[in-house]
C-alpha positions in Angstrom: -8.1 9.0 2.5 -10.4 10.4 5.1 -9.3 12.0 8.4 -9.9 8.8 10.4 -7.7 6.7 8.2 -5.0 9.4 8.3 -5.1 9.6 12.1 -5.0 5.8 12.4 -2.0 5.5 10.0 -0.2 8.3 11.9 -0.7 6.5 15.2 0.6 3.3 13.7 3.7 5.0 12.4 4.4 6.7 15.7 4.0 3.4 17.6 6.5 1.8 15.2 9.0 4.5 15.7 8.6 4.2 19.5 9.1 0.4 19.3 12.2 0.8 17.1 13.8 3.3 19.5 13.1 1.0 22.5 14.8 -1.9 20.7 17.7 0.4 19.8 18.2 1.4 23.4 18.0 -2.2 24.7 20.6 -3.2 22.1 22.9 -0.3 23.0 22.5 -1.2 26.7 23.6 -4.8 26.1 26.6 -3.6 24.2 27.5 -0.8 26.7 26.9 1.7 24.0 26.4 5.5 23.9 24.1 8.0 22.3 25.1 11.3 20.9 22.6 14.2 21.2 22.9 17.8 20.2 21.2 20.7 21.8 21.8 24.4 21.0 24.9 23.5 19.1 26.4 21.5 22.0 27.0 17.8 21.7 26.2 15.5 24.6 27.3 11.9 25.1 24.9 9.8 27.1 25.5 6.2 28.1 22.6 3.9 27.0 22.5 2.4 30.5 21.5 5.9 31.8 18.4 5.9 29.6 16.0 3.8 31.8 12.3 4.3 32.3 
């Protein structure tokens, strides 16, 4: 594969991940769900409804 093909494939993969995460957030918002995040060893719980654009 040449560099152009690799860059194109990388962009498609990143776009797919972004779309999947957006769908996950929407589903969690409909079900009044929560996300768990970890930063510096501390765990944070965030309501999906708080994750708006």
